[in-house]
N, C-alpha and C positions, 0 to 999 in steps of 0.2 A: 324469406320474410323476416324483417328485423323484429325483435321483441320490443316491448315498451321500455324495458331497462336499457337496451342498446341505443334506442332512439334518444332517450333522456341523457345518456352519457355523451352522445355526439353533440347534442344541443349545448350541454355544459362546456364541452371542449371548445366549441365555436365561440361561445360567450366569453370564455376565458381569453381566447386569442384576440377577440375584438377589444376587450378591456386592456389587454397588454399593449396592443398597438396604439390605442387611444392615449394611454399613459405615456408611452414613448413620445408621441407627437406633442403632447402638452409639455413634457420635460424639455424637448428640443426647442419648442417655442419660447419657454421661459429662459432657457440658456441664451438663445439668440437675442431676446429682449435685454437680458442682463449685459451681454457683450455690447449691445448698441448703446446702453447707458454709460458703461464704463469707458469704452473707446471713444476716440475723437480724432479730429483732423489736426495733427501737429503743425504748428506754424513757427517759423523763425523770422522775426520781424527786424529789419534794419532801418525801418522808416522813423526818422526823428519827428517828434511832436512839433508842429509849427509854432513859432513864436512871433510876437508883433514885429520884432526887428527883422526876422527872416522874411516875413510877408512884405515888409517895406522894401527890403533889398531886392526881392523878386520883382516887385512892381517897378522899382527904379531901373532894374536890368531890362525889363520888358520895354520900358519907355526908351531906353538908350538904344536897344536893338531896332525899334521902330524908326527912331530918328536917323540911325545909320542907314537903314533901308531906304528912307526917303532921300537922303543925301546922295546915295549911290544910284538912285533911280531904279531900284529893284523892288519887286513886289514879294519876293520869296523871303520868308523869315529864317534866321539861322536855326539849324537843327540843334535841339537841346537834348543832351544825354540825361533823360529823366532818371534812369536807373542809377547813374553815378551820383546824382543829387540826393538820392534816397538812402545813402549809407550814413548811419549814425556814427559819430566820433566822440572823442572826449569833450565833455561840456554839453552834449545833447541829451534830451529826454525821450524815452520811449514809453508809450502807454501799454500797460500789460493788464491782463485779466486773469483771475483765478478760477478754480473749478466751481466755486459756488456763485450763484447769481448775486450781483451787487458787490462782488469782490474785485477791486481794481486798484492799481498803483501807477503813479508816475515815477519812473525810475530814471535817475540821472547818474551818469558816470562823471563825477566832478573832477577828480585828479588821478594821476598815476604816479607811483613812486617806484621806479626800478632800482634794483640793488638796495632795497629798504633795509634799514639798520634796526637791530633789536634794541628795545628800550631798557633791557636788563642784561646782566652779565651771565645769565644762566642758559639762555636759549640762543640758538643760531642755526642757520641753514646747514644741511648736511654737506660733507666734503664734495666739492665739484658742483654744488648747486647754489642758487641765489633766491632771494625773496623778491617778488614783485607784488606790490599792494595797489589796490584800486579803491578809491573812496567813492562810495555809493550814497546817494540821497534817495530815500523812499518817502513818497507822499501818498497817503491814503485818499484816493479820489472816489472811492466807492461809497456804498450806503451801509456797509456793515463793518465791524471792527476787523482789523488785520492782526493775526497772531502767527508768528513763524520764527524759524531760525534761518535768517537770510543766507548764511554761509552755505547751507545745504543746496541752495538753488543756483549757486554761482560756479562757473568753471572757465578756465583759460585755455586757449589754443595757440600754438606757435605756427610759424610759417610753413612747417612741414605737416601740419595737421595733428600733431601730438597734443593730447588734452591733459590738463592738470587740474586736480581738485584743490580745495582750500586747505590751509594749514592754520593751526592756532598759534598766533604770534602777536606780541605787543611790539609796536614799532615806534621809532622816534617821530615819525611824520604826524602822529596824532592818535586819538582813541580808536580802538577797534569797534566794529559794528557789534552790537549786543547779540548774543546767541539766543535771546528770548525777547524779541521785539513784539510789542503790543501797541497798536495804533488805533485810536478812534478815528472816524471819518474826519478828514481835514488835517490830522496830525502828521508829523514827519519824523524821520530818523536819519541820522548822518553818522557814517563810520567807515573805517578801513577794513577791507577784506583782503587777506594775504594768501598768495599762492607760492609754492616752491617749485622751481623748474631748473633744468640744467643751465649752467652759466653760458653755454654756447647757444642756447635756444633764443630765437627772435620772436618775442611775443607779438601775436597778430591780432586776435580778437578776444573779447571777454563776453560771456553770455550770462544772462540772469533770467530765472523763471520763478514764479510764485509757487506756493504750496510745496516748499522744499524741492523744487524742480519737477514736480509731477503735473503742473499745469500744462495745457496744450500749447500755450503761447509763450515763446522764448524771445527775449530781446537780445540783440547782438550789436556790439560797438567795435569799430575799428580803432586799434590803439596807436597806429602809426599813420 
């Protein structure tokens, strides 16, 4: 027969175990919730933002296809490669979102300067390498101010899949993108972002993401 002291000790041990398990469950739940908040579905968008001219061209193309089908006496419409049409290129705009609600940009790859030249006599690409610069335009289409260093969210890839980060360089093509951009809603910024890559590399795509590259949505433009 157990004594009162033994029974009390057993109850205390059981209570301690229950509290320990409950604390562990709560900690796991908090960690899971935190992971759910921090993590997200990454997306690489190659879809250009529609413009009035592109919509008109699509409408004209559709009318031409219908007219041709009528003339040929066929009812089947030509197959359109939708995926091929959705690849952004130089001159196109991609809509991007940031991590915070109301944080949005229209990002346009305006121009590309391959073999970009230094605007001063002190800086130059390393031996066996060259500079390729991309002129970006950023328009704040969100409801809150945009503040970032855009160079941190840009990277270049060549045809072999090798990726290259940005380098600080002033070039003859024009002013560099500021490293401290602050835009109120509706405001825009324009500037060159420069990359250094081997002379033999064939530049393929350039990518850009908000929040110094930490945003879940990345825009991608075909350079050739």
